PDB file of N, CA, C and O in Angstrom:
ATOM      1  N   MET A   1       6.138  16.732 -43.145  1.00  0.00           N
ATOM      2  CA  MET A   1       5.277  16.724 -41.945  1.00  0.00           C
ATOM      3  C   MET A   1       6.238  17.182 -40.708  1.00  0.00           C
ATOM      4  O   MET A   1       7.360  16.700 -40.548  1.00  0.00           O
ATOM      5  N   LYS A   2       5.704  18.105 -39.909  1.00  0.00           N
ATOM      6  CA  LYS A   2       6.524  18.662 -38.713  1.00  0.00           C
ATOM      7  C   LYS A   2       6.245  17.626 -37.607  1.00  0.00           C
ATOM      8  O   LYS A   2       5.154  17.165 -37.273  1.00  0.00           O
ATOM      9  N   ARG A   3       7.440  17.366 -37.125  1.00  0.00           N
ATOM     10  CA  ARG A   3       7.405  16.381 -35.902  1.00  0.00           C
ATOM     11  C   ARG A   3       7.261  17.149 -34.656  1.00  0.00           C
ATOM     12  O   ARG A   3       8.077  18.030 -34.383  1.00  0.00           O
ATOM     13  N   PRO A   4       6.222  16.855 -33.844  1.00  0.00           N
ATOM     14  CA  PRO A   4       6.164  17.566 -32.428  1.00  0.00           C
ATOM     15  C   PRO A   4       7.252  17.289 -31.510  1.00  0.00           C
ATOM     16  O   PRO A   4       7.717  18.118 -30.728  1.00  0.00           O
ATOM     17  N   ALA A   5       7.660  16.021 -31.644  1.00  0.00           N
ATOM     18  CA  ALA A   5       8.697  15.607 -30.648  1.00  0.00           C
ATOM     19  C   ALA A   5       9.942  16.362 -30.839  1.00  0.00           C
ATOM     20  O   ALA A   5      10.579  16.691 -29.839  1.00  0.00           O
ATOM     21  N   SER A   6      10.365  16.677 -32.028  1.00  0.00           N
ATOM     22  CA  SER A   6      11.546  17.501 -32.215  1.00  0.00           C
ATOM     23  C   SER A   6      11.463  18.820 -31.697  1.00  0.00           C
ATOM     24  O   SER A   6      12.484  19.351 -31.259  1.00  0.00           O
ATOM     25  N   LEU A   7      10.283  19.464 -31.693  1.00  0.00           N
ATOM     26  CA  LEU A   7       9.975  20.746 -31.068  1.00  0.00           C
ATOM     27  C   LEU A   7      10.133  20.697 -29.674  1.00  0.00           C
ATOM     28  O   LEU A   7      10.734  21.588 -29.074  1.00  0.00           O
ATOM     29  N   ILE A   8       9.580  19.610 -29.047  1.00  0.00           N
ATOM     30  CA  ILE A   8       9.654  19.459 -27.540  1.00  0.00           C
ATOM     31  C   ILE A   8      11.155  19.278 -27.058  1.00  0.00           C
ATOM     32  O   ILE A   8      11.576  19.875 -26.067  1.00  0.00           O
ATOM     33  N   VAL A   9      11.848  18.518 -27.730  1.00  0.00           N
ATOM     34  CA  VAL A   9      13.139  18.142 -27.444  1.00  0.00           C
ATOM     35  C   VAL A   9      14.039  19.462 -27.654  1.00  0.00           C
ATOM     36  O   VAL A   9      14.885  19.743 -26.806  1.00  0.00           O
ATOM     37  N   GLY A  10      13.871  20.178 -28.665  1.00  0.00           N
ATOM     38  CA  GLY A  10      14.543  21.408 -28.955  1.00  0.00           C
ATOM     39  C   GLY A  10      14.342  22.488 -27.824  1.00  0.00           C
ATOM     40  O   GLY A  10      15.292  23.124 -27.366  1.00  0.00           O
ATOM     41  N   ILE A  11      13.062  22.649 -27.412  1.00  0.00           N
ATOM     42  CA  ILE A  11      12.748  23.573 -26.308  1.00  0.00           C
ATOM     43  C   ILE A  11      13.348  22.960 -25.037  1.00  0.00           C
ATOM     44  O   ILE A  11      13.880  23.732 -24.239  1.00  0.00           O
ATOM     45  N   LEU A  12      13.314  21.708 -24.782  1.00  0.00           N
ATOM     46  CA  LEU A  12      13.971  21.254 -23.429  1.00  0.00           C
ATOM     47  C   LEU A  12      15.471  21.395 -23.552  1.00  0.00           C
ATOM     48  O   LEU A  12      16.078  21.635 -22.508  1.00  0.00           O
ATOM     49  N   LEU A  13      16.195  21.276 -24.739  1.00  0.00           N
ATOM     50  CA  LEU A  13      17.591  21.472 -24.654  1.00  0.00           C
ATOM     51  C   LEU A  13      17.854  22.922 -24.375  1.00  0.00           C
ATOM     52  O   LEU A  13      18.779  23.202 -23.613  1.00  0.00           O
ATOM     53  N   LEU A  14      17.107  23.904 -24.937  1.00  0.00           N
ATOM     54  CA  LEU A  14      17.280  25.355 -24.657  1.00  0.00           C
ATOM     55  C   LEU A  14      17.023  25.648 -23.186  1.00  0.00           C
ATOM     56  O   LEU A  14      17.769  26.435 -22.605  1.00  0.00           O
ATOM     57  N   ILE A  15      16.040  25.079 -22.566  1.00  0.00           N
ATOM     58  CA  ILE A  15      15.780  25.136 -21.143  1.00  0.00           C
ATOM     59  C   ILE A  15      16.932  24.661 -20.346  1.00  0.00           C
ATOM     60  O   ILE A  15      17.331  25.325 -19.390  1.00  0.00           O
ATOM     61  N   MET A  16      17.502  23.512 -20.702  1.00  0.00           N
ATOM     62  CA  MET A  16      18.620  22.995 -19.887  1.00  0.00           C
ATOM     63  C   MET A  16      19.846  23.803 -20.153  1.00  0.00           C
ATOM     64  O   MET A  16      20.738  23.821 -19.304  1.00  0.00           O
ATOM     65  N   ALA A  17      19.962  24.488 -21.290  1.00  0.00           N
ATOM     66  CA  ALA A  17      21.059  25.401 -21.484  1.00  0.00           C
ATOM     67  C   ALA A  17      21.019  26.621 -20.665  1.00  0.00           C
ATOM     68  O   ALA A  17      22.021  27.112 -20.146  1.00  0.00           O
ATOM     69  N   CYS A  18      19.703  27.143 -20.557  1.00  0.00           N
ATOM     70  CA  CYS A  18      19.513  28.274 -19.646  1.00  0.00           C
ATOM     71  C   CYS A  18      19.871  27.943 -18.068  1.00  0.00           C
ATOM     72  O   CYS A  18      20.449  28.749 -17.339  1.00  0.00           O
ATOM     73  N   ALA A  19      19.482  26.768 -17.702  1.00  0.00           N
ATOM     74  CA  ALA A  19      19.764  26.225 -16.403  1.00  0.00           C
ATOM     75  C   ALA A  19      21.216  26.214 -16.155  1.00  0.00           C
ATOM     76  O   ALA A  19      21.721  26.705 -15.145  1.00  0.00           O
ATOM     77  N   GLN A  20      21.893  25.623 -17.134  1.00  0.00           N
ATOM     78  CA  GLN A  20      23.488  25.506 -16.907  1.00  0.00           C
ATOM     79  C   GLN A  20      24.084  26.818 -16.919  1.00  0.00           C
ATOM     80  O   GLN A  20      25.063  27.030 -16.204  1.00  0.00           O
ATOM     81  N   LEU A  21      23.554  27.812 -17.726  1.00  0.00           N
ATOM     82  CA  LEU A  21      24.055  29.171 -17.698  1.00  0.00           C
ATOM     83  C   LEU A  21      23.736  29.903 -16.429  1.00  0.00           C
ATOM     84  O   LEU A  21      24.520  30.747 -15.995  1.00  0.00           O
ATOM     85  N   CYS A  22      22.635  29.618 -15.831  1.00  0.00           N
ATOM     86  CA  CYS A  22      22.310  30.278 -14.569  1.00  0.00           C
ATOM     87  C   CYS A  22      23.264  29.693 -13.412  1.00  0.00           C
ATOM     88  O   CYS A  22      23.739  30.420 -12.540  1.00  0.00           O
ATOM     89  N   ARG A  23      23.486  28.383 -13.485  1.00  0.00           N
ATOM     90  CA  ARG A  23      24.419  27.745 -12.473  1.00  0.00           C
ATOM     91  C   ARG A  23      25.782  28.398 -12.708  1.00  0.00           C
ATOM     92  O   ARG A  23      26.465  28.688 -11.725  1.00  0.00           O
ATOM     93  N   PHE A  24      26.224  28.648 -13.944  1.00  0.00           N
ATOM     94  CA  PHE A  24      27.606  29.272 -14.110  1.00  0.00           C
ATOM     95  C   PHE A  24      27.622  30.749 -13.624  1.00  0.00           C
ATOM     96  O   PHE A  24      28.620  31.228 -13.086  1.00  0.00           O
ATOM     97  N   LEU A  25      26.512  31.432 -13.828  1.00  0.00           N
ATOM     98  CA  LEU A  25      26.527  32.824 -13.563  1.00  0.00           C
ATOM     99  C   LEU A  25      26.407  33.050 -12.048  1.00  0.00           C
ATOM    100  O   LEU A  25      27.010  33.973 -11.501  1.00  0.00           O
ATOM    101  N   LEU A  26      25.624  32.200 -11.383  1.00  0.00           N
ATOM    102  CA  LEU A  26      25.340  32.277  -9.924  1.00  0.00           C
ATOM    103  C   LEU A  26      26.332  31.580  -9.114  1.00  0.00           C
ATOM    104  O   LEU A  26      26.338  31.725  -7.891  1.00  0.00           O
ATOM    105  N   LYS A  27      27.205  30.800  -9.743  1.00  0.00           N
ATOM    106  CA  LYS A  27      28.228  29.985  -9.136  1.00  0.00           C
ATOM    107  C   LYS A  27      27.688  29.016  -8.118  1.00  0.00           C
ATOM    108  O   LYS A  27      28.218  28.922  -7.011  1.00  0.00           O
ATOM    109  N   VAL A  28      26.608  28.268  -8.479  1.00  0.00           N
ATOM    110  CA  VAL A  28      26.050  27.233  -7.615  1.00  0.00           C
ATOM    111  C   VAL A  28      26.970  26.043  -7.517  1.00  0.00           C
ATOM    112  O   VAL A  28      27.537  25.606  -8.519  1.00  0.00           O
ATOM    113  N   HIS A  29      27.127  25.496  -6.276  1.00  0.00           N
ATOM    114  CA  HIS A  29      28.105  24.349  -6.126  1.00  0.00           C
ATOM    115  C   HIS A  29      27.170  23.062  -6.211  1.00  0.00           C
ATOM    116  O   HIS A  29      26.061  22.971  -5.684  1.00  0.00           O
ATOM    117  N   VAL A  30      27.772  22.139  -6.924  1.00  0.00           N
ATOM    118  CA  VAL A  30      27.006  20.840  -7.026  1.00  0.00           C
ATOM    119  C   VAL A  30      27.911  19.685  -6.672  1.00  0.00           C
ATOM    120  O   VAL A  30      29.042  19.579  -7.148  1.00  0.00           O
ATOM    121  N   VAL A  31      27.401  18.851  -5.851  1.00  0.00           N
ATOM    122  CA  VAL A  31      28.174  17.761  -5.302  1.00  0.00           C
ATOM    123  C   VAL A  31      27.415  16.312  -5.722  1.00  0.00           C
ATOM    124  O   VAL A  31      26.312  16.036  -5.248  1.00  0.00           O
ATOM    125  N   ALA A  32      28.023  15.535  -6.534  1.00  0.00           N
ATOM    126  CA  ALA A  32      27.365  14.246  -6.916  1.00  0.00           C
ATOM    127  C   ALA A  32      28.347  13.170  -6.593  1.00  0.00           C
ATOM    128  O   ALA A  32      29.487  13.086  -7.048  1.00  0.00           O
ATOM    129  N   ALA A  33      27.710  12.276  -5.669  1.00  0.00           N
ATOM    130  CA  ALA A  33      28.414  11.067  -5.136  1.00  0.00           C
ATOM    131  C   ALA A  33      29.771  11.523  -4.501  1.00  0.00           C
ATOM    132  O   ALA A  33      30.802  10.870  -4.659  1.00  0.00           O
ATOM    133  N   GLY A  34      29.714  12.679  -3.773  1.00  0.00           N
ATOM    134  CA  GLY A  34      30.957  13.090  -3.095  1.00  0.00           C
ATOM    135  C   GLY A  34      31.993  13.724  -4.043  1.00  0.00           C
ATOM    136  O   GLY A  34      33.109  13.991  -3.598  1.00  0.00           O
ATOM    137  N   PHE A  35      31.680  13.980  -5.325  1.00  0.00           N
ATOM    138  CA  PHE A  35      32.550  14.618  -6.258  1.00  0.00           C
ATOM    139  C   PHE A  35      31.939  16.021  -6.620  1.00  0.00           C
ATOM    140  O   PHE A  35      30.796  16.117  -7.067  1.00  0.00           O
ATOM    141  N   VAL A  36      32.784  17.140  -6.397  1.00  0.00           N
ATOM    142  CA  VAL A  36      32.388  18.339  -6.588  1.00  0.00           C
ATOM    143  C   VAL A  36      32.496  18.640  -8.100  1.00  0.00           C
ATOM    144  O   VAL A  36      33.585  18.577  -8.670  1.00  0.00           O
ATOM    145  N   VAL A  37      31.216  19.007  -8.819  1.00  0.00           N
ATOM    146  CA  VAL A  37      31.303  19.311 -10.159  1.00  0.00           C
ATOM    147  C   VAL A  37      31.796  20.734 -10.383  1.00  0.00           C
ATOM    148  O   VAL A  37      31.254  21.671  -9.796  1.00  0.00           O
ATOM    149  N   PRO A  38      32.795  20.910 -11.203  1.00  0.00           N
ATOM    150  CA  PRO A  38      33.271  22.316 -11.369  1.00  0.00           C
ATOM    151  C   PRO A  38      32.266  23.217 -12.007  1.00  0.00           C
ATOM    152  O   PRO A  38      31.411  22.783 -12.779  1.00  0.00           O
ATOM    153  N   VAL A  39      32.376  24.497 -11.672  1.00  0.00           N
ATOM    154  CA  VAL A  39      31.384  25.457 -12.131  1.00  0.00           C
ATOM    155  C   VAL A  39      31.670  25.671 -13.621  1.00  0.00           C
ATOM    156  O   VAL A  39      30.727  25.750 -14.409  1.00  0.00           O
ATOM    157  N   TRP A  40      32.857  25.761 -14.007  1.00  0.00           N
ATOM    158  CA  TRP A  40      33.167  26.087 -15.387  1.00  0.00           C
ATOM    159  C   TRP A  40      32.564  25.105 -16.445  1.00  0.00           C
ATOM    160  O   TRP A  40      32.291  25.455 -17.593  1.00  0.00           O
ATOM    161  N   LEU A  41      32.386  23.862 -15.960  1.00  0.00           N
ATOM    162  CA  LEU A  41      31.820  22.784 -16.758  1.00  0.00           C
ATOM    163  C   LEU A  41      30.398  23.059 -17.241  1.00  0.00           C
ATOM    164  O   LEU A  41      29.926  22.503 -18.233  1.00  0.00           O
ATOM    165  N   SER A  42      29.737  23.945 -16.488  1.00  0.00           N
ATOM    166  CA  SER A  42      28.339  24.386 -16.800  1.00  0.00           C
ATOM    167  C   SER A  42      28.418  25.357 -18.032  1.00  0.00           C
ATOM    168  O   SER A  42      27.517  25.364 -18.870  1.00  0.00           O
ATOM    169  N   ALA A  43      29.419  26.103 -18.114  1.00  0.00           N
ATOM    170  CA  ALA A  43      29.505  27.026 -19.225  1.00  0.00           C
ATOM    171  C   ALA A  43      29.761  26.224 -20.571  1.00  0.00           C
ATOM    172  O   ALA A  43      29.249  26.592 -21.628  1.00  0.00           O
ATOM    173  N   ILE A  44      30.479  25.246 -20.488  1.00  0.00           N
ATOM    174  CA  ILE A  44      30.632  24.380 -21.707  1.00  0.00           C
ATOM    175  C   ILE A  44      29.316  23.591 -22.077  1.00  0.00           C
ATOM    176  O   ILE A  44      28.937  23.419 -23.236  1.00  0.00           O
ATOM    177  N   ALA A  45      28.682  23.145 -20.977  1.00  0.00           N
ATOM    178  CA  ALA A  45      27.415  22.428 -21.148  1.00  0.00           C
ATOM    179  C   ALA A  45      26.355  23.371 -21.738  1.00  0.00           C
ATOM    180  O   ALA A  45      25.571  22.984 -22.604  1.00  0.00           O
ATOM    181  N   ALA A  46      26.354  24.656 -21.233  1.00  0.00           N
ATOM    182  CA  ALA A  46      25.345  25.546 -21.819  1.00  0.00           C
ATOM    183  C   ALA A  46      25.515  25.869 -23.240  1.00  0.00           C
ATOM    184  O   ALA A  46      24.542  25.978 -23.986  1.00  0.00           O
ATOM    185  N   VAL A  47      26.809  26.037 -23.662  1.00  0.00           N
ATOM    186  CA  VAL A  47      27.093  26.307 -25.157  1.00  0.00           C
ATOM    187  C   VAL A  47      26.662  25.054 -26.052  1.00  0.00           C
ATOM    188  O   VAL A  47      26.034  25.198 -27.101  1.00  0.00           O
ATOM    189  N   VAL A  48      27.054  23.806 -25.544  1.00  0.00           N
ATOM    190  CA  VAL A  48      26.672  22.511 -26.255  1.00  0.00           C
ATOM    191  C   VAL A  48      25.209  22.511 -26.413  1.00  0.00           C
ATOM    192  O   VAL A  48      24.673  22.451 -27.519  1.00  0.00           O
ATOM    193  N   LEU A  49      24.505  22.586 -25.191  1.00  0.00           N
ATOM    194  CA  LEU A  49      23.105  22.358 -25.250  1.00  0.00           C
ATOM    195  C   LEU A  49      22.381  23.300 -26.134  1.00  0.00           C
ATOM    196  O   LEU A  49      21.503  22.928 -26.913  1.00  0.00           O
ATOM    197  N   ALA A  50      22.787  24.591 -25.990  1.00  0.00           N
ATOM    198  CA  ALA A  50      22.136  25.647 -26.835  1.00  0.00           C
ATOM    199  C   ALA A  50      22.479  25.395 -28.319  1.00  0.00           C
ATOM    200  O   ALA A  50      21.623  25.674 -29.158  1.00  0.00           O
ATOM    201  N   ALA A  51      23.517  24.953 -28.656  1.00  0.00           N
ATOM    202  CA  ALA A  51      23.874  24.727 -30.124  1.00  0.00           C
ATOM    203  C   ALA A  51      23.066  23.514 -30.636  1.00  0.00           C
ATOM    204  O   ALA A  51      22.575  23.512 -31.765  1.00  0.00           O
ATOM    205  N   LEU A  52      22.936  22.434 -29.733  1.00  0.00           N
ATOM    206  CA  LEU A  52      22.085  21.327 -30.144  1.00  0.00           C
ATOM    207  C   LEU A  52      20.629  21.761 -30.397  1.00  0.00           C
ATOM    208  O   LEU A  52      20.008  21.420 -31.404  1.00  0.00           O
ATOM    209  N   GLY A  53      20.087  22.596 -29.342  1.00  0.00           N
ATOM    210  CA  GLY A  53      18.771  22.954 -29.389  1.00  0.00           C
ATOM    211  C   GLY A  53      18.451  23.872 -30.682  1.00  0.00           C
ATOM    212  O   GLY A  53      17.454  23.675 -31.376  1.00  0.00           O
ATOM    213  N   ILE A  54      19.323  24.816 -30.919  1.00  0.00           N
ATOM    214  CA  ILE A  54      19.122  25.600 -32.149  1.00  0.00           C
ATOM    215  C   ILE A  54      19.261  24.888 -33.367  1.00  0.00           C
ATOM    216  O   ILE A  54      18.554  25.146 -34.341  1.00  0.00           O
ATOM    217  N   TRP A  55      20.183  23.956 -33.369  1.00  0.00           N
ATOM    218  CA  TRP A  55      20.411  23.089 -34.658  1.00  0.00           C
ATOM    219  C   TRP A  55      19.087  22.203 -34.823  1.00  0.00           C
ATOM    220  O   TRP A  55      18.646  21.963 -35.946  1.00  0.00           O
ATOM    221  N   LEU A  56      18.573  21.804 -33.853  1.00  0.00           N
ATOM    222  CA  LEU A  56      17.380  20.842 -33.980  1.00  0.00           C
ATOM    223  C   LEU A  56      16.189  21.763 -34.423  1.00  0.00           C
ATOM    224  O   LEU A  56      15.428  21.387 -35.314  1.00  0.00           O
ATOM    225  N   LEU A  57      16.044  22.902 -33.831  1.00  0.00           N
ATOM    226  CA  LEU A  57      14.794  23.793 -34.249  1.00  0.00           C
ATOM    227  C   LEU A  57      15.066  24.321 -35.712  1.00  0.00           C
ATOM    228  O   LEU A  57      14.109  24.453 -36.475  1.00  0.00           O
ATOM    229  N   LYS A  58      16.238  24.600 -36.085  1.00  0.00           N
ATOM    230  CA  LYS A  58      16.532  25.078 -37.477  1.00  0.00           C
ATOM    231  C   LYS A  58      16.282  23.927 -38.301  1.00  0.00           C
ATOM    232  O   LYS A  58      15.539  24.163 -39.254  1.00  0.00           O
ATOM    233  N   GLU A  59      16.737  22.645 -38.187  1.00  0.00           N
ATOM    234  CA  GLU A  59      16.521  21.586 -39.044  1.00  0.00           C
ATOM    235  C   GLU A  59      14.911  21.342 -39.042  1.00  0.00           C
ATOM    236  O   GLU A  59      14.372  21.036 -40.106  1.00  0.00           O
ATOM    237  N   ARG A  60      14.216  21.462 -37.972  1.00  0.00           N
ATOM    238  CA  ARG A  60      12.815  21.276 -37.983  1.00  0.00           C
ATOM    239  C   ARG A  60      12.041  22.144 -38.954  1.00  0.00           C
ATOM    240  O   ARG A  60      11.112  21.738 -39.651  1.00  0.00           O
ATOM    241  N   SER A  61      12.568  23.519 -38.928  1.00  0.00           N
ATOM    242  CA  SER A  61      11.872  24.519 -39.739  1.00  0.00           C
ATOM    243  C   SER A  61      12.180  24.399 -41.151  1.00  0.00           C
ATOM    244  O   SER A  61      11.487  25.004 -41.970  1.00  0.00           O
ATOM    245  N   GLY A  62      13.227  23.622 -41.538  1.00  0.00           N
ATOM    246  CA  GLY A  62      13.597  23.318 -42.915  1.00  0.00           C
ATOM    247  C   GLY A  62      14.413  24.326 -43.545  1.00  0.00           C
ATOM    248  O   GLY A  62      14.469  24.395 -44.773  1.00  0.00           O
ATOM    249  N   ASN A  63      15.094  25.167 -42.744  1.00  0.00           N
ATOM    250  CA  ASN A  63      16.083  26.264 -43.260  1.00  0.00           C
ATOM    251  C   ASN A  63      17.456  25.707 -43.297  1.00  0.00           C
ATOM    252  O   ASN A  63      18.396  26.407 -43.674  1.00  0.00           O
TER     253      ASN A  63
END
């Protein structure tokens, strides 16, 4: 049985990966509680989130 929650989470992970990639490419500065989050960290986050999203969607399809 296919689980709809895994599809939703996989898609959300890919959307978050796209958002992190856009932040990296557009060099948007983010400050959280007075700490400047480095832009290069978004590149790593984009790769990790995309890998997790693809992994989840592949597992869901049964391949």
